[in-house]
BATI-232895 format. One line per field, with one value per residue: y, z, x of N, C-alpha, C, O in turn; residue number from 1; chain; residue in one letter. Coordinates in steps of 0.001 Angstrom, whole numbers, always signed. Atoms other than C-alpha are relative to their C-alpha. Layout:
# BATI-232895
n_py <- (Y,...)
n_pz <- (Z,...)
n_px <- (X,...)
ca_py <- (Y,...)
ca_pz <- (Z,...)
ca_px <- (X,...)
c_py <- (Y,...)
c_pz <- (Z,...)
c_px <- (X,...)
o_py <- (Y,...)
o_pz <- (Z,...)
o_px <- (X,...)
i <- (NUM,...)
ch <- (A,...)
aa <- (A,...)
This chain:
# BATI-232895
n_py <- (+500,-925,-1012,+669,-662,+913,+1418,+785,+1438,+635,+1164,+958,+1092,-251,+517,-393,-1285,-1211,-478,-1301,-916,-897,-1281,-858,-750,-1217,-770,+847,-621,+1035,+1363,+934,+1396,+724,+1281,+912,+939,-540,+377,-742,-1308,-1176,-598,-1312,-997,-663,-1369,-870,-370,-1308,-543,+967,-487,+1123,+1273,+1068,+1300,+861,+1316,+815,+714,-789,+115,-1023,-1255,-1096,-789,-1335,-963,-481,-1294,-1067,-140,-1106,-108,+1225,-268,+1251,+1169,+1167,+1202,+937,+1408,+548,+589,-1007,-132,-1115,-1302,-813,-1354,-995,-1324,-276,+212,+924,-792,-86,+1320,+575,+1422,+803,+266,+986,+1084,+1415,+349,+956,-570,-1416,-767,-1425,-986,+489,-316,+1065,+1125,+1148,+84,-905,+610,+511,-919,-1005,+664,+267,-1268,-351,+973,-328,-1204,+399,+829,-889,-723,+934,+447,-1091,-732,+716,+91,-1308,-126,+931,-534,-1176,+496,+607,-1080,-682,+891,+26,-1285,-47,+882,-660,-1115,+555,+458,-1161,-548,+909,-120,-1299,+104,-1209,-128,+982,+1290,-38,+166,+1425,+783,-252,+687,+1434,+297,-108,+1144,+1191,-41,+265,+1371,+893,-217,+934,-345,+544,-1078,-616,+838,+414,-546,+1071,-541,-1394,-324,-1448,-590,-1458,-594,+833,+788,+741,+1152,+1169,+521,+1283,-170,-147,+423,-874,-1324,-1100,-340,-1257,+243,+812,-887,-859,+863,+359,-1143,-63,+1189,+241,-1221,-684,-1448,-474,-301,+1157,+41,+516,+1421,+778,+48,+851,+1384,+307,+56,+1220,+1136,+6,-144,+1328,+67,-260,-1190,-620,+1017,-600,-1269,-781,-1372,-684)
n_pz <- (+1029,+1117,-341,-68,+869,+309,-147,+302,-157,+635,-602,-503,+910,+625,+1356,+642,+687,-825,-84,+655,-967,-544,+700,-737,-1002,+724,-692,-128,+546,+148,+101,+180,+83,+588,-514,-334,+1092,+650,+1403,+779,+542,-869,+199,+659,-878,-795,+506,-808,-1240,+437,-947,-117,+301,+7,+326,+196,+294,+474,-582,+12,+1259,+721,+1460,+717,+318,-967,+390,+575,-954,-900,+491,-651,-1397,+132,-1184,-122,+50,+5,+524,+182,+424,+474,-384,+209,+1325,+764,+1418,+663,+39,-1210,+247,+172,-415,-1422,-862,+623,+548,-1019,-427,+690,+335,-1229,-380,+879,+340,-190,+291,+1092,+1350,+52,+1102,-148,+326,-215,-1335,-921,+319,+406,+1459,+643,+201,+1355,+842,+513,+1012,+1161,+671,+758,+1086,+1003,+700,+846,+1087,+928,+773,+896,+1057,+753,+802,+1260,+804,+641,+1055,+1077,+702,+767,+1150,+938,+616,+950,+1153,+774,+682,+1082,+1075,+669,+776,+1142,+964,+621,+947,+1157,+758,+663,+1049,+546,+1437,+762,-209,+763,+1419,+202,-129,+1193,+1126,-174,+285,+1445,+628,-288,+894,+1364,+85,+64,+1262,+1060,+1334,+979,+586,-1050,-526,-1376,-1047,-937,-1339,-14,-1020,-196,-1164,+15,+1250,+1174,+51,+1266,+177,+583,+1003,+617,+1062,+1368,+844,+1166,-409,-99,+1311,+500,+448,+1217,+1108,+298,+562,+1361,+862,+242,+695,+1279,+792,+56,-106,-1118,+434,+646,-140,-1283,+35,-129,-1428,-675,+231,-899,-1383,-202,-32,-1123,-1300,-538,-568,+1041,-451,+1108,+810,+1230,+337,+787,-476,+102)
n_px <- (-913,-111,-983,-1299,-976,-1096,+335,-1199,+247,-1145,-643,+975,+262,+1295,+146,+1248,+44,+41,+1390,+222,+626,-1027,+143,+936,-765,-331,-1038,-1182,-1210,-1014,+524,-1113,+453,-1131,-462,+1093,+294,+1196,+127,+994,-356,+64,+1329,+9,+613,-1030,-102,+872,-709,-501,-985,-1091,-1337,-939,+651,-989,+633,-1089,-193,+1219,+242,+998,-56,+753,-669,+64,+1180,-176,+586,-1051,-471,+775,-460,-952,-854,-779,-1429,-765,+723,-855,+741,-1023,+67,+1343,+170,+742,-334,+671,-663,-77,+539,-1070,+451,+154,-1174,-963,-1106,-1053,-423,-1160,+103,+23,+1395,+639,-929,+342,+1389,+121,-118,+357,-601,+271,-1023,-1375,-537,+378,-879,+803,+88,+959,+1315,+208,+771,-930,-817,+856,+267,-1190,-137,+1018,-443,-1121,+533,+702,-1005,-675,+921,+617,-990,-275,+1219,+189,-1011,+365,+1171,-435,-760,+950,+767,-879,-207,+1256,+127,-989,+472,+1121,-540,-714,+1004,+631,-959,-38,+1251,+33,-1011,-614,+289,-764,+656,+1241,-321,-318,+1230,+804,-638,+203,+1405,+192,-669,+786,+1162,-443,-476,+1159,+737,-379,+507,-939,-790,-808,-1078,+280,-875,-349,-238,-436,-994,-61,-651,+146,-491,+254,+1231,-4,+886,-659,+911,-328,-1006,+526,-1149,-215,-428,+961,+554,-561,-1368,+65,+362,-1156,-1038,+407,-295,-1445,-494,+659,-5,+1286,-63,+839,+1357,+592,+1441,+475,+388,-1231,-348,+991,-384,-1127,+488,+774,-896,-943,+667,+299,+1339,+994,+678,+688,+621,+539,-636,+946,+115,-1297)
ca_py <- (-392,+2312,+4637,+2106,+3722,+826,-2911,-5241,-8973,-9866,-13084,-15273,-18344,-16664,-18295,-17810,-14594,-11101,-9895,-7080,-5624,-4099,-1393,-115,+1180,+4647,+6042,+3245,+4628,+1510,-2043,-4859,-8380,-9618,-13094,-15070,-17646,-15399,-16355,-14994,-11493,-8158,-6655,-3795,-2083,-1290,+1765,+3060,+3319,+6994,+7639,+4747,+5615,+2243,-1097,-4286,-7478,-9134,-12766,-14329,-16361,-13539,-13832,-11762,-8128,-5021,-3122,-31,+1604,+1976,+4976,+6946,+6492,+9895,+9544,+6172,+6489,+2873,-214,-3697,-6575,-8489,-12258,-13129,-14584,-11369,-10739,-8136,-4444,-2360,+846,+3936,+6823,+8446,+7280,+4724,+7542,+7441,+3655,+1661,-1876,-3060,-2905,-5533,-7990,-11754,-12066,-14380,-12120,-8423,-5965,-2226,+781,+181,+1840,-1086,-3455,-5773,-6939,-4676,-5281,-7189,-4531,-1998,-4474,-5402,-1757,-1162,-4347,-3360,+62,-1468,-4007,-1249,+711,-2397,-3244,+114,+1779,-992,-1333,+2402,+2338,-708,+856,+4097,+2163,+186,+3370,+5037,+1995,+1849,+5562,+5199,+2272,+4182,+7217,+5051,+3475,+6850,+8073,+4991,+5549,+9141,+8697,+11315,+12714,+10380,+7377,+8475,+8660,+5144,+3834,+5474,+4079,+583,+708,+1868,-849,-3470,-2352,-2373,-5776,-7294,-5906,-8439,-7501,-8968,-5572,-4731,-6041,-7970,-6229,-8758,-6560,-3121,-1608,+1830,+3927,+7624,+8197,+5525,+3935,+1224,-1389,-4887,-6009,-9356,-9824,-8645,-10511,-8005,-5009,-1632,-605,+2910,+1655,-901,+1797,+4080,+1197,+234,+3719,+3453,-108,-206,+3359,+4436,+8107,+10035,+10887,+7328,+6508,+5749,+2361,+1228,+2142,+418,-2783,-2593,-1958,-4879,-7228,-6111,-5489,-8634,-7669,-6944,-3445,-2238,-4513,-2040,+864,+2224,+5297,+6094)
ca_pz <- (+61665,+59100,+60979,+60826,+59457,+59528,+58997,+59218,+58648,+57371,+58079,+58681,+56946,+55486,+52296,+49861,+48127,+49512,+50787,+48580,+51649,+52701,+50148,+52568,+54895,+53366,+56012,+55667,+55148,+55547,+54418,+54813,+53660,+52686,+53137,+53303,+50998,+49490,+46043,+43298,+41914,+43581,+44147,+41655,+44425,+46193,+43989,+46393,+49235,+48535,+51642,+51088,+51209,+51797,+50219,+50524,+48880,+48254,+48859,+48029,+45189,+43698,+39990,+37307,+36620,+38668,+38750,+36569,+39365,+41351,+39148,+41074,+44438,+44406,+47940,+47357,+48141,+48464,+46535,+46656,+44670,+44095,+44376,+43097,+39895,+38402,+34661,+32175,+31852,+34784,+34984,+34066,+35348,+38717,+41509,+39208,+37837,+41142,+41509,+40539,+39358,+43006,+43375,+40663,+40690,+40431,+38893,+36225,+33198,+33948,+31138,+30792,+30711,+30470,+33847,+35529,+33973,+32602,+29054,+26626,+26339,+23292,+22116,+21827,+19969,+17736,+17048,+16014,+13972,+12260,+11437,+10121,+8096,+6593,+5572,+4082,+2064,+1051,-143,-2616,-3717,-4418,-6396,-8384,-9204,-10282,-12549,-14105,-14738,-16414,-18626,-19670,-20464,-22534,-24510,-25213,-26317,-28592,-30196,-30798,-32455,-34695,-35722,-36826,-40212,-41537,-45092,-46320,-44730,-46346,-49751,-49400,-48309,-51234,-53716,-52258,-52458,-56071,-56977,-55313,-57331,-60590,-59799,-59509,-62854,-65697,-69392,-72517,-73696,-70377,-69213,-65929,-62836,-60699,-57785,-56758,-54797,-53286,-50911,-50272,-53620,-55892,-56886,-59498,-60852,-61626,-64902,-66632,-69046,-72611,-75113,-77993,-75932,-75715,-78628,-78866,-79118,-81774,-83937,-83618,-84305,-87381,-88777,-88383,-89673,-92490,-93638,-92890,-93497,-90508,-92678,-93664,-94076,-91016,-92259,-92581,-89000,-87953,-89554,-87571,-84344,-84850,-85507,-82629,-79944,-77691,-76271,-79565,-78388,-81855,-83711,-86311,-88126,-89705,-87491,-88185)
ca_px <- (-11670,-12414,-10103,-7237,-4104,-1621,-1989,+1006,+368,+3850,+5736,+2716,+1415,-1664,-2892,-5710,-6774,-6338,-9740,-11038,-12808,-9493,-10285,-12942,-10198,-10161,-7780,-5233,-1728,+432,-355,+2194,+1295,+4756,+6229,+2982,+1412,-1198,-2470,-4670,-4710,-4092,-7563,-8142,-10176,-6906,-7047,-9720,-7187,-6746,-4620,-2211,+1490,+3207,+2239,+4314,+3020,+6394,+7250,+3851,+2391,+345,-450,-2128,-1264,-563,-3882,-4004,-6005,-2762,-1960,-4628,-2851,-1206,+215,+1841,+5567,+6622,+5536,+7029,+5515,+8776,+9106,+5642,+4251,+2962,+2893,+1762,+2576,+3755,+1659,+3612,+1497,+919,+3285,+4977,+7104,+9072,+9471,+12582,+13261,+13618,+9842,+9281,+12221,+11780,+8341,+7023,+6671,+6393,+7075,+7201,+9519,+13283,+13887,+12124,+14690,+12033,+11390,+9568,+5847,+4705,+2293,+5112,+7261,+4347,+3624,+7216,+7244,+4002,+5388,+8582,+6602,+4452,+7536,+9153,+6030,+4577,+7794,+8775,+5140,+4916,+8156,+6981,+3602,+5283,+7640,+4771,+2770,+5760,+6360,+2681,+2649,+5833,+4389,+1170,+3163,+5315,+2250,+709,+3907,+3899,+281,+1026,+2782,+5203,+4783,+7559,+5874,+2601,+4265,+5708,+2352,+559,+3096,+2782,-1013,-943,+1555,-601,-3625,-1699,-164,-3637,-4836,-4825,-5151,-3649,-2401,-707,+2636,+2383,+3768,+5633,+6698,+7917,+10776,+11245,+13332,+13854,+15606,+14220,+10909,+10544,+8160,+9415,+7789,+7662,+10545,+9772,+12042,+11523,+12486,+10855,+8598,+9995,+13561,+12564,+10932,+13944,+16324,+14307,+14707,+18462,+18908,+16393,+16779,+13260,+12889,+11558,+8587,+7746,+4150,+2113,+903,+4565,+5217,+2048,+3261,+6487,+4636,+2299,+5227,+7459,+4864,+4767,+1424,-194,-945,-1879,-4291,-5459,-3883,-7036,-6921,-3264)
c_py <- (+995,+1088,-570,+638,-911,-1420,-809,-1455,-802,-1201,-921,-1106,+171,-499,+431,+1371,+1156,+506,+1386,+1019,+929,+1379,+948,+845,+1274,+797,-778,+649,-1049,-1380,-936,-1427,-895,-1310,-838,-988,+422,-319,+903,+1366,+1081,+673,+1375,+1091,+646,+1434,+971,+423,+1327,+578,-854,+607,-1132,-1287,-1025,-1325,-1016,-1351,-823,-786,+720,-109,+1102,+1243,+980,+899,+1389,+1077,+547,+1367,+1170,+233,+1062,+151,-1202,+299,-1269,-1136,-1120,-1210,-1058,-1399,-514,-647,+943,+49,+1182,+1304,+696,+1371,+1034,+1391,+164,-244,-905,+736,+62,-1350,-485,-1482,-879,-342,-1192,-1209,-1371,-258,-858,+634,+1436,+675,+1468,+854,-536,+275,-1048,-1282,-1292,-3,+985,-732,-343,+992,+1102,-582,-234,+1273,+419,-934,+283,+1215,-318,-807,+856,+738,-922,-412,+1148,+699,-757,-91,+1302,+189,-891,+523,+1198,-428,-583,+1079,+718,-847,-30,+1293,+110,-852,+642,+1158,-499,-479,+1168,+632,-854,+167,+1342,+23,+1355,+103,-1032,-1380,-71,-221,-1457,-843,+147,-741,-1505,-408,+25,-1193,-1278,-73,-367,-1457,-997,+179,-962,+429,-441,+1077,+719,-978,-293,+603,-1097,+525,+1464,+163,+1509,+323,+1508,+615,-738,-755,-697,-1128,-1120,-669,-1369,+241,+22,-296,+934,+1424,+1015,+426,+1253,-218,-804,+868,+872,-807,-405,+1123,+38,-1170,-151,+1250,+636,+1480,+437,+266,-1176,-52,-684,-1497,-892,-135,-935,-1463,-435,-201,-1309,-1206,-59,+58,-1375,-114,+241,+1243,+650,-1103,+550,+1324,+883,+1444,+754,+683)
c_pz <- (-1140,+278,+100,-1000,-376,+277,-452,+326,-631,+798,+706,-1045,-669,-1454,-562,-650,+1008,+36,-641,+940,+642,-642,+692,+1050,-643,+657,+146,-717,-285,-19,-340,+69,-551,+713,+617,-1156,-737,-1493,-696,-436,+1076,-258,-671,+897,+934,-490,+741,+1311,-244,+920,+88,-439,-117,-263,-307,-150,-433,+691,+121,-1315,-843,-1512,-647,-228,+1172,-418,-509,+946,+967,-443,+659,+1450,+47,+1202,+162,-223,-160,-480,-193,-330,-504,+544,+39,-1382,-904,-1450,-594,+165,+1355,-321,-5,+483,+1504,+782,-612,-630,+974,+442,-849,-255,+1241,+429,-753,-290,+286,-79,-1261,-1360,-30,-1172,+208,-400,+304,+1400,+1049,-225,-237,-1531,-538,-228,-1468,-886,-562,-1100,-1268,-777,-859,-1196,-1115,-818,-951,-1194,-1045,-878,-1016,-1165,-888,-903,-1287,-910,-749,-1156,-1200,-817,-859,-1255,-1063,-738,-1045,-1255,-893,-774,-1170,-1187,-768,-857,-1255,-1068,-724,-1030,-1265,-886,-718,-1083,-419,-1468,-846,+129,-795,-1478,-317,+38,-1236,-1206,+82,-319,-1498,-726,+212,-897,-1424,-172,-155,-1277,-1063,-1324,-1013,-626,+1039,+464,+1468,+964,+1029,+1421,-125,+1074,+94,+1228,-120,-1348,-1255,+152,-1353,+44,-651,-939,-499,-1193,-1385,-981,-1152,+379,+19,-1396,-563,-553,-1301,-1214,-391,-649,-1431,-971,-363,-864,-1401,-850,-122,+145,+1153,-403,-746,+318,+1302,-68,+52,+1455,+761,-195,+903,+1421,+265,+108,+1257,+1350,+540,+543,-1054,+284,-1113,-922,-1336,-232,-800,+419,-159,-1365)
c_px <- (+179,+1020,+1407,+953,+1160,-431,+1198,-281,+1141,+485,-992,-183,-1364,+9,-1359,+112,+1,-1444,-137,-624,+1019,-120,-965,+709,+557,+1127,+1307,+1188,+1067,-663,+1154,-534,+1109,+284,-1123,-164,-1270,+34,-1021,+510,-30,-1340,+96,-574,+1003,+224,-884,+656,+720,+1062,+1260,+1333,+1017,-780,+1080,-731,+1042,-3,-1264,-84,-1063,+232,-836,+835,-65,-1156,+351,-513,+1038,+534,-730,+439,+1100,+926,+928,+1487,+825,-899,+999,-880,+977,-239,-1453,-41,-810,+488,-759,+761,-31,-580,+1103,-400,-48,+1275,+1055,+1175,+1173,+531,+1180,-226,-89,-1428,-589,+877,-597,-1504,-45,+249,-500,+714,-321,+1172,+1394,+534,-373,+812,-794,-56,-1041,-1311,-213,-709,+880,+872,-794,-281,+1183,+170,-989,+409,+1139,-474,-706,+996,+675,-884,-456,+1013,+342,-1219,-251,+970,-358,-1170,+380,+748,-932,-788,+841,+220,-1239,-176,+972,-447,-1147,+480,+698,-976,-631,+924,+60,-1225,-122,+1064,+531,-364,+738,-633,-1303,+235,+326,-1253,-870,+572,-233,-1432,-263,+633,-797,-1221,+401,+455,-1151,-828,+528,-650,+1042,+883,+865,+1052,-270,+1026,+239,+136,+391,+1060,+124,+821,-121,+351,-442,-1309,-44,-1006,+793,-1005,+462,+935,-656,+1140,+273,+361,-1116,-428,+636,+1396,+15,-310,+1163,+1105,-327,+297,+1478,+476,-572,-146,-1341,+216,-874,-1415,-608,-1473,-409,-317,+1227,+415,-950,+351,+1132,-501,-748,+919,+847,-689,-386,-1407,-1080,-779,-789,-502,-500,+681,-958,-39,+1285,+100)
o_py <- (+1053,+1718,+144,+838,-643,-1718,-786,-1825,-1916,-1352,-1333,-1106,-809,-321,+1050,+1911,+1006,+694,+2311,+2213,+1923,+2383,+2128,+1764,+1348,+1573,-322,+1028,-922,-1705,-814,-1882,-1941,-1537,-1261,-1139,-405,-327,+1808,+1640,+937,+986,+2270,+2267,+1610,+2269,+2185,+1233,+1379,+1460,-530,+1242,-1004,-1570,-853,-1821,-2025,-1526,-1551,-884,+88,-129,+1972,+1164,+804,+1404,+2098,+2237,+1569,+2098,+2303,+1175,+743,+812,-1241,+735,-1244,-1293,-923,-1699,-1948,-1596,-1055,-937,+515,-306,+1793,+1323,+709,+2005,+869,+2300,-769,+201,-949,+131,+329,-1396,-31,-2034,-2007,-1307,-1705,-2019,-1530,-704,-1048,+159,+1769,+273,+1818,+479,-1334,-481,-1116,-2269,-2363,+962,+1383,-1928,+348,+1081,+1565,+45,-42,+1273,+876,-512,+171,+1246,+156,-631,+611,+859,-520,-740,+1028,+1024,-166,-22,+1292,+663,-477,+476,+1339,+147,-329,+983,+1028,-327,+26,+1275,+653,-437,+594,+1366,+107,-272,+1117,+1072,-335,+51,+1520,+376,+2342,-869,-1540,-2119,-1118,-885,-1998,-1763,-832,-1333,-2149,-1456,-862,-1747,-2115,-1147,-1182,-2047,-2074,-568,-1117,+606,-346,+765,+1717,-2162,+578,+534,-1602,-80,+2049,-637,+2223,-470,+2006,+1656,-296,-1281,-78,-1676,-876,-1229,-1762,+1211,-822,+528,+1041,+2288,+695,+516,+1305,+301,-580,+702,+1052,-353,-533,+877,+379,-988,-526,+1213,+1369,+1935,-171,+228,-985,+528,-1554,-2217,-2029,-1203,-1672,-2267,-1552,-1144,-1936,-2123,-1142,-283,-2059,-1213,+221,+1271,+1202,-1813,-190,+2055,+1850,+2327,+1953,+1318)
o_pz <- (-1741,-652,+462,-2169,-1357,+1278,-1622,+1494,-1105,+1983,+1839,-2064,-1025,-2187,+125,-788,+2153,-1024,-304,+641,+1260,-42,+352,+1609,-979,-22,+806,-1886,-1254,+829,-1395,+1110,-1130,+1859,+1770,-1979,-1171,-2119,-98,-396,+2115,-1408,-151,+707,+1623,+209,+567,+2050,-406,+507,+847,-1488,-839,+407,-1227,+797,-1041,+1768,+1104,-2055,-1532,-1980,+33,-275,+2116,-1541,+69,+869,+1609,+357,+612,+2089,+34,+1103,+1103,-1300,-717,-26,-771,+515,-1258,+1513,+1040,-1972,-1716,-1756,+68,+688,+2041,-1279,+652,+508,+2250,+363,-114,-934,+562,+1250,-1975,+73,+1156,+1162,-366,-1140,+1138,+880,-1927,-2117,-801,-1566,+991,-1270,+1226,+1899,+2107,+493,+246,-2179,+167,-522,-2361,-2077,-1682,-2129,-2379,-2007,-1991,-2291,-2298,-2038,-2086,-2312,-2245,-2088,-2146,-2240,-2113,-2049,-2365,-2133,-1920,-2228,-2352,-2047,-1987,-2327,-2256,-1949,-2130,-2371,-2118,-1947,-2219,-2339,-1997,-1967,-2319,-2260,-1933,-2089,-2372,-2108,-1527,-789,-418,-2037,-1823,-847,-1344,-2153,-1323,-762,-1736,-1987,-927,-921,-2037,-1660,-686,-1378,-2076,-1235,-725,-1520,-1218,-1401,-772,-1141,+718,+660,+2198,+737,+1649,+2364,-1207,+2006,-897,+2166,-908,-1713,-2366,+1221,-2385,+1097,-1567,-496,-324,-1935,-1714,-1123,-1563,-490,-51,-2291,-1754,-1610,-2163,-2274,-1576,-1602,-2265,-2109,-1483,-1759,-2335,-1934,-1082,+1017,+1387,+423,-1677,+1286,+1835,+907,+517,+1914,+1662,+723,+1421,+2108,+1312,+885,+1781,+2365,-74,+681,-768,+116,-878,-1522,-2286,+716,-1425,-397,+117,-1665)
o_px <- (+1252,+1523,+2342,+622,+1853,-1082,+1582,-399,+920,+189,-742,+508,-2018,+982,-2171,+1210,-424,-2041,+602,-644,+639,+264,-1037,+112,+1739,+1801,+2240,+1106,+1815,-1494,+1776,-1007,+819,-103,-1042,+738,-2072,+1094,-1603,+1710,-674,-1648,+762,-265,+670,+799,-768,+97,+1939,+1815,+2173,+1441,+2006,-1772,+1880,-1342,+684,-573,-1409,+895,-1864,+1370,-1380,+2062,-835,-1165,+1174,-109,+796,+1119,-251,-31,+2288,+1959,+1720,+1893,+1922,-2032,+2068,-1630,+583,-973,-1922,+1000,-1631,+1626,-1598,+1876,-1053,-137,+2131,+429,+251,+2344,+2179,+2204,+2302,+1458,+1384,-1277,-576,-1639,-1638,+507,-1471,-2134,+973,+1095,-1400,+1809,-1204,+1958,+1560,+1367,+252,+651,-424,+350,-1968,-1330,+276,-410,+662,+1120,-301,-340,+1026,+541,-667,+248,+1173,+10,-585,+804,+950,-381,-466,+701,+278,-1096,-629,+594,-227,-1148,-92,+557,-762,-988,+349,+231,-1130,-550,+628,-320,-1180,-9,+575,-750,-859,+476,+200,-1135,-1033,+2206,-205,-861,+189,-764,-1646,-552,-132,-1421,-1425,-174,-519,-1665,-924,+54,-883,-1582,-252,+261,-979,-1776,+1739,-1866,+2246,+1957,+1510,+777,-744,+2234,-697,-373,+341,+1140,-29,+902,-924,-194,-148,-1618,+215,-1332,+1578,-2007,+1616,+781,-1489,+2044,+1429,+478,-2303,+412,+945,+1751,+864,+294,+1444,+1738,+569,+698,+1859,+1302,+137,-729,-1579,+956,-1918,-2327,-1391,-1964,+280,-103,+1149,+820,-550,+186,+1152,-108,-589,+651,+1108,-81,-1206,-1944,-2277,-1998,-1864,+305,-754,+969,-521,-300,+1315,+1111)
i <- (1,2,3,4,5,6,7,8,9,10,11,12,13,14,15,16,17,18,19,20,21,22,23,24,25,26,27,28,29,30,31,32,33,34,35,36,37,38,39,40,41,42,43,44,45,46,47,48,49,50,51,52,53,54,55,56,57,58,59,60,61,62,63,64,65,66,67,68,69,70,71,72,73,74,75,76,77,78,79,80,81,82,83,84,85,86,87,88,89,90,91,92,93,94,95,96,97,98,99,100,101,102,103,104,105,106,107,108,109,110,111,112,113,114,115,116,117,118,119,120,121,122,123,124,125,126,127,128,129,130,131,132,133,134,135,136,137,138,139,140,141,142,143,144,145,146,147,148,149,150,151,152,153,154,155,156,157,158,159,160,161,162,163,164,165,166,167,168,169,170,171,172,173,174,175,176,177,178,179,180,181,182,183,184,185,186,187,188,189,190,191,192,193,194,195,196,197,198,199,200,201,202,203,204,205,206,207,208,209,210,211,212,213,214,215,216,217,218,219,220,221,222,223,224,225,226,227,228,229,230,231,232,233,234,235,236,237,238,239,240,241,242,243,244,245,246,247,248,249,250,251,252,253,254,255,256)
ch <- (A,A,A,A,A,A,A,A,A,A,A,A,A,A,A,A,A,A,A,A,A,A,A,A,A,A,A,A,A,A,A,A,A,A,A,A,A,A,A,A,A,A,A,A,A,A,A,A,A,A,A,A,A,A,A,A,A,A,A,A,A,A,A,A,A,A,A,A,A,A,A,A,A,A,A,A,A,A,A,A,A,A,A,A,A,A,A,A,A,A,A,A,A,A,A,A,A,A,A,A,A,A,A,A,A,A,A,A,A,A,A,A,A,A,A,A,A,A,A,A,A,A,A,A,A,A,A,A,A,A,A,A,A,A,A,A,A,A,A,A,A,A,A,A,A,A,A,A,A,A,A,A,A,A,A,A,A,A,A,A,A,A,A,A,A,A,A,A,A,A,A,A,A,A,A,A,A,A,A,A,A,A,A,A,A,A,A,A,A,A,A,A,A,A,A,A,A,A,A,A,A,A,A,A,A,A,A,A,A,A,A,A,A,A,A,A,A,A,A,A,A,A,A,A,A,A,A,A,A,A,A,A,A,A,A,A,A,A,A,A,A,A,A,A,A,A,A,A,A,A,A,A,A,A,A,A)
aa <- (M,K,S,L,K,A,L,D,L,S,N,N,Q,F,S,G,N,I,P,S,T,I,S,L,L,Q,N,L,I,Q,L,F,L,S,R,N,K,L,Q,G,Q,I,P,P,K,F,G,D,L,V,S,L,E,Y,L,D,L,S,G,N,N,L,S,G,T,I,P,K,S,F,E,T,L,K,Y,L,K,Y,L,N,V,S,F,N,K,L,Q,G,E,I,P,N,G,G,P,F,A,N,F,T,S,E,S,F,I,S,N,L,A,L,C,G,A,P,R,F,Q,V,M,A,C,E,K,H,T,R,R,K,S,T,K,S,L,I,L,K,C,I,V,P,L,T,V,S,L,S,T,I,I,L,V,V,L,F,V,L,W,K,R,R,Q,T,K,L,P,T,P,V,Q,G,A,F,K,S,F,E,V,E,C,E,V,M,R,N,I,R,H,R,N,L,A,K,I,I,S,S,C,S,N,L,D,F,K,A,L,V,L,E,Y,M,P,N,G,E,L,R,K,V,V,V,L,S,Q,L,L,F,G,F,H,P,K,I,K,N,Y,D,R,C,G,I,W,V,R,V,S,P,S,G,L,F,K,S,C,D,S,L)
């Protein structure tokens, strides 16, 4: 039996699984088991039939996948597994490069290369889908992160610019601080500072209203109205100052 080169059991009513012992026929060149009622899987050990050139398993109820070991059958010229219930990926190496779609028609769910006219295998579709999903997710995420980083850097730069005052800003700040200090000082001989205002060209203090006016103007006006000579005595001037000064700035003229 080991020297058997051809075995044709086609068109019978054989049922059950294909015996894996057939793989012991190392010199077998032709094996025909078509149009029977064989079930189960194709024995992976068929890959040991190194001399096999023709294999016909069509017209049965075979299930499972086409063994990957068939890729090692370098002399295999003809393969027919059509009209079965096979599924899974059709091998693509070795002798499968020379087979056509006629070898695989009318099966349950075979997949593989487009030349076999079967559906694409799920793993290839999933790989493409995964790659597409990665591109759809990573590219927008990268753009978003870059935008966020640029915005954060701009905000930090803007804050730093704000915290570095210019000389003009420093002058305004110094004036405001001084005004605040003076506004909080209370003394009976000092006019009360209510507020302050300033801009690039103008700085002013807002004082409490003084009904008798400015002391200097009163003294000068007194000289004009009452005929005081510019060289009037100091004690006369002191009397005027004491009367017109609303804050009572001068209480004694002993030193004048």
